[in-house]
C-alpha positions as CSV (number, residue, x, y, z in Angstrom):
1,M,131.6,149.9,68.3
2,V,128.0,150.4,69.3
3,G,127.8,152.2,72.7
4,A,125.6,150.7,75.5
5,P,121.9,151.5,75.2
6,L,120.6,154.5,77.0
7,N,118.3,153.6,79.9
8,L,115.8,156.2,81.0
9,D,115.5,156.5,84.8
10,M,112.1,155.3,86.0
11,D,111.9,158.0,88.8
12,V,112.8,160.7,86.4
13,L,110.1,159.6,84.0
14,R,107.6,159.6,86.9
15,T,108.6,163.1,87.8
16,F,108.1,164.3,84.2
17,V,104.7,162.6,83.8
18,T,103.4,163.8,87.3
19,G,104.5,167.4,86.6
20,M,102.8,167.6,83.2
21,D,99.7,166.1,84.6
22,L,99.7,168.7,87.4
23,G,100.7,171.5,85.1
24,S,103.4,172.4,87.7
25,F,106.6,170.7,88.8
26,A,106.3,172.6,92.1
27,K,103.0,170.7,92.7
28,A,104.8,167.5,91.4
29,A,107.4,168.0,94.2
30,E,104.7,168.1,96.7
31,R,103.0,164.9,95.4
32,L,106.0,163.0,95.1
33,G,107.6,164.0,98.5
34,R,110.8,165.6,96.8
35,S,112.2,169.0,97.1
36,P,111.7,171.4,94.2
37,S,115.4,171.3,93.5
38,A,115.4,167.7,93.2
39,I,112.5,168.0,90.7
40,S,114.4,170.5,88.7
41,L,117.4,168.3,88.6
42,H,115.3,165.4,87.3
43,L,114.0,167.5,84.4
44,R,117.4,168.7,83.4
45,K,118.7,165.2,83.6
46,L,116.0,163.8,81.2
47,E,116.4,166.7,78.8
48,G,120.3,166.1,78.9
49,Q,119.9,162.6,78.2
50,L,117.5,163.2,75.3
51,G,119.3,166.2,74.1
52,Q,116.2,168.5,73.6
53,P,113.8,170.6,75.7
54,L,110.6,168.7,76.8
55,V,108.6,171.6,78.3
56,R,107.9,175.3,77.7
57,R,106.1,178.0,79.4
58,H,102.6,178.8,78.3
59,G,101.0,181.7,80.3
60,R,101.3,180.6,84.2
61,G,101.4,176.9,83.2
62,L,103.6,174.5,81.4
63,V,103.0,172.7,78.1
64,P,105.0,170.0,76.6
65,T,107.2,170.6,73.5
66,E,106.8,168.4,70.4
67,A,109.5,166.0,72.0
68,G,107.8,166.2,75.2
69,E,104.5,164.9,73.8
70,V,106.3,162.0,72.2
71,L,108.1,161.1,75.4
72,M,104.8,161.5,77.4
73,A,103.2,158.6,75.5
74,Y,106.0,156.4,76.0
75,A,106.6,157.3,79.6
76,R,102.9,156.5,80.5
77,R,103.3,153.1,78.9
78,I,106.6,152.4,80.6
79,L,105.3,153.5,84.0
80,D,102.0,151.5,83.6
81,L,103.9,148.4,82.9
82,N,106.3,148.9,85.8
83,D,103.4,149.6,88.2
84,E,101.4,146.6,86.8
85,A,104.5,144.3,87.2
86,R,105.0,145.6,90.8
87,L,101.3,144.9,91.7
88,A,101.3,141.5,90.1
89,L,104.4,140.2,91.8
90,G,103.5,141.8,95.0
91,G,100.1,139.9,95.3
92,L,101.2,136.7,93.3
93,G,99.0,133.9,94.2
94,A,97.7,135.7,97.4
95,L,94.9,138.0,96.3
96,D,91.4,136.8,95.5
97,G,87.8,137.4,96.4
98,W,85.5,140.3,95.4
99,V,85.7,144.1,95.3
100,R,82.5,146.1,94.8
101,V,82.9,149.7,93.9
102,G,80.6,152.5,93.0
103,V,81.5,155.8,91.1
104,P,79.8,158.9,89.7
105,Q,79.3,159.0,86.0
106,D,82.1,161.6,85.5
107,F,84.8,158.8,86.4
108,A,82.9,155.9,84.7
109,E,83.5,157.9,81.4
110,T,87.2,158.7,82.0
111,W,89.6,156.8,84.0
112,L,87.6,153.9,85.6
113,P,87.8,151.4,82.7
114,Q,91.5,151.7,82.4
115,L,91.8,151.3,86.3
116,L,89.6,148.1,86.2
117,A,91.6,146.6,83.3
118,R,94.9,147.4,85.1
119,F,93.6,145.8,88.3
120,Q,92.4,142.7,86.6
121,R,95.4,142.0,84.7
122,A,97.4,142.3,88.0
123,Y,95.0,140.3,90.0
124,P,93.2,137.9,87.7
125,K,91.7,136.0,90.7
126,V,89.7,139.1,92.1
127,R,86.4,139.7,90.6
128,V,85.4,143.3,90.6
129,E,81.8,144.5,90.5
130,A,81.5,148.3,89.5
131,R,78.4,150.3,89.8
132,V,77.6,153.7,88.4
133,D,75.0,155.7,90.2
134,R,73.9,158.9,91.9
135,G,75.9,159.7,95.1
136,S,73.2,159.1,97.6
137,C,72.4,155.4,96.2
138,L,76.1,154.7,96.3
139,A,76.6,155.9,99.9
140,D,73.5,154.0,100.8
141,A,74.9,150.9,99.2
142,V,78.0,151.2,101.2
143,A,76.1,151.6,104.5
144,S,74.0,148.5,103.7
145,G,77.0,146.3,102.8
146,T,76.3,145.9,99.1
147,L,79.3,148.0,98.1
148,D,82.8,148.0,99.6
149,L,83.8,151.4,98.4
150,A,82.1,154.4,96.8
151,L,83.0,157.8,95.5
152,T,80.6,160.7,95.7
153,W,80.5,164.4,95.2
154,G,80.2,165.8,98.7
155,A,79.8,164.0,102.0
156,L,76.0,163.8,101.7
157,G,75.6,164.0,105.4
158,R,77.7,161.0,106.0
159,P,80.1,161.6,108.9
160,D,82.2,158.7,108.0
161,G,83.2,159.7,104.6
162,E,86.8,160.6,103.8
163,I,87.5,163.7,101.7
164,V,90.1,162.5,99.1
165,A,90.2,165.7,96.8
166,D,88.9,169.1,96.4
167,M,88.0,169.7,92.8
168,R,87.5,173.0,91.1
169,L,84.3,173.6,89.4
170,A,83.9,175.3,86.1
171,W,81.4,176.7,83.7
172,I,81.3,174.5,80.5
173,A,80.0,175.3,77.1
174,G,80.0,174.1,73.6
175,T,81.2,175.8,70.5
176,E,77.6,176.5,69.4
177,H,76.7,178.2,72.7
178,H,75.9,181.9,72.0
179,P,74.3,183.7,75.2
180,I,71.7,186.5,74.4
181,D,72.0,189.8,76.3
182,G,69.2,190.4,78.7
183,E,68.1,186.7,78.7
184,P,68.4,184.4,81.8
185,V,71.4,182.0,81.9
186,A,70.4,178.9,80.3
187,L,71.4,175.9,82.3
188,V,71.9,172.1,81.4
189,A,71.8,169.9,84.3
190,F,70.8,166.7,86.0
191,D,67.1,166.6,87.1
192,G,66.2,166.2,90.7
193,A,68.9,166.7,93.5
194,C,72.3,167.4,92.0
195,A,75.2,169.0,93.8
196,F,76.4,170.7,90.6
197,R,73.1,172.1,89.8
198,H,72.6,173.4,93.4
199,R,76.2,175.0,93.3
200,A,75.5,176.6,90.0
201,T,72.0,178.0,90.8
202,A,73.2,179.2,94.2
203,A,76.1,181.2,92.7
204,L,73.7,182.7,90.2
205,D,71.2,183.7,92.7
206,A,73.8,185.2,94.9
207,A,75.0,187.3,92.0
208,G,71.4,188.3,91.3
209,M,71.6,186.6,87.9
210,P,68.4,185.2,86.5
211,W,68.6,181.7,85.1
212,R,66.3,178.9,83.8
213,Q,66.9,175.2,83.2
214,V,66.6,174.6,79.6
215,F,67.6,170.9,79.6
216,A,67.1,168.1,82.5
217,T,68.6,164.5,82.2
218,S,69.5,161.6,84.4
219,S,72.7,160.8,82.4
220,L,76.0,162.8,82.1
221,S,76.1,161.9,78.4
222,G,72.9,163.6,78.1
223,V,74.3,166.7,79.6
224,W,77.2,166.6,77.3
225,A,75.0,166.1,74.2
226,A,72.7,169.2,75.2
227,V,75.9,171.4,75.9
228,R,77.4,170.3,72.6
229,A,74.2,171.3,70.8
230,G,74.5,174.9,72.3
231,L,71.4,174.6,74.4
232,G,73.1,176.1,77.4
233,L,75.9,175.9,80.0
234,T,76.5,173.4,82.7
235,A,78.7,173.3,85.8
236,R,81.0,170.4,86.3
237,T,84.7,169.6,87.6
238,A,87.3,171.5,85.6
239,G,89.5,168.4,85.2
240,L,86.9,166.1,83.7
241,I,85.7,168.2,80.7
242,P,85.5,166.4,77.3
243,S,88.0,167.6,74.8
244,D,85.3,169.0,72.4
245,L,83.9,171.4,75.0
246,C,85.5,174.2,76.8
247,E,85.8,175.9,80.1
248,I,84.5,179.5,80.3
249,D,86.4,182.2,82.0
250,P,83.8,183.6,84.7
251,S,85.3,187.0,84.8
252,G,85.2,187.4,81.1
253,A,81.7,186.2,80.5
254,G,80.2,188.1,83.5
255,L,79.4,184.7,85.5
256,P,80.0,184.0,89.2
257,A,82.9,181.8,90.2
258,L,81.8,178.3,91.3
259,G,84.5,177.5,93.7
260,S,85.2,173.7,94.3
261,I,83.5,170.5,95.3
262,E,84.7,167.7,97.7
263,L,85.3,164.2,96.4
264,V,84.4,161.8,99.3
265,L,85.3,158.2,99.6
266,H,82.9,155.9,101.6
267,S,84.3,152.6,102.8
268,A,82.7,149.6,104.3
269,P,83.9,148.9,108.0
270,S,85.4,145.6,107.1
271,A,87.9,145.7,104.2
272,T,89.5,142.6,102.6
273,P,93.0,142.7,101.3
274,A,91.7,142.9,97.6
275,T,89.6,145.9,98.8
276,G,92.6,147.6,100.3
277,V,94.7,147.3,97.2
278,F,91.9,148.5,95.0
279,R,91.5,151.5,97.4
280,E,95.0,152.6,97.1
281,L,94.9,152.4,93.3
282,L,91.5,154.3,93.2
283,L,93.1,157.0,95.4
284,E,96.0,157.2,93.1
285,A,93.8,157.8,90.2
286,V,91.8,160.4,92.1
287,G,95.0,162.1,92.9
288,T,96.0,162.4,89.3
289,G,92.5,163.6,88.0
290,A,92.0,166.1,90.8
291,A,95.1,168.2,89.9
């Protein structure tokens, strides 16, 4: 006689995915509002159900085993469907209108498309207008009423901005980058005013290290292309690095540490129900990416 099928616990799967995304089950406990012992119990329960280890230590962090990698792919799909069903049923027939949102290029090239697709499947009656631009332009658009929500790097002097994450900055290089002793640090950055360029040059100046900007561009894809070609280094957030580029250890490379940068959410004074729902999903995505 065939036994009853094994049903994986949704809460346990969420614990596993959150812990792996954050690189720490202690951080997962804080994020999920559970005690560390409860999180450890979840992991042991999941490994017991599947009959094999799912994570292993690697330095100070955690990495998935082969079984853990397989489970991660399925767990993400299961959780996405669960959350999408909850959203759709929660607002069935009730949510419509417009949501106008602006984000930096970093997010437009990473999690924004998936977030927009997920929201549109759950709320097909809501029309979403997304804009990708520099922070000052996005903050101005919220102030003028042409955007409902906008994420920017730094508050940009806007006192009403809400700090939603503090993201670590990193020096990033390509495999073709080979610094030359005695030469100024070669920088790749946005042209004009840029929080990341300012942070990099200020850190180098404070350390007494000469630098020169070898490539200036108005697009993030241009920054990544120049770094891939080995023209120089750039400074961006550590959690949004393309897989074919690498983070440089400042101490090993003789570079100054860059600290972190605040991610700020600007919101229009009057929010519709649709805007409120999208805002919560936006913050959820930011929370995962900021870890």
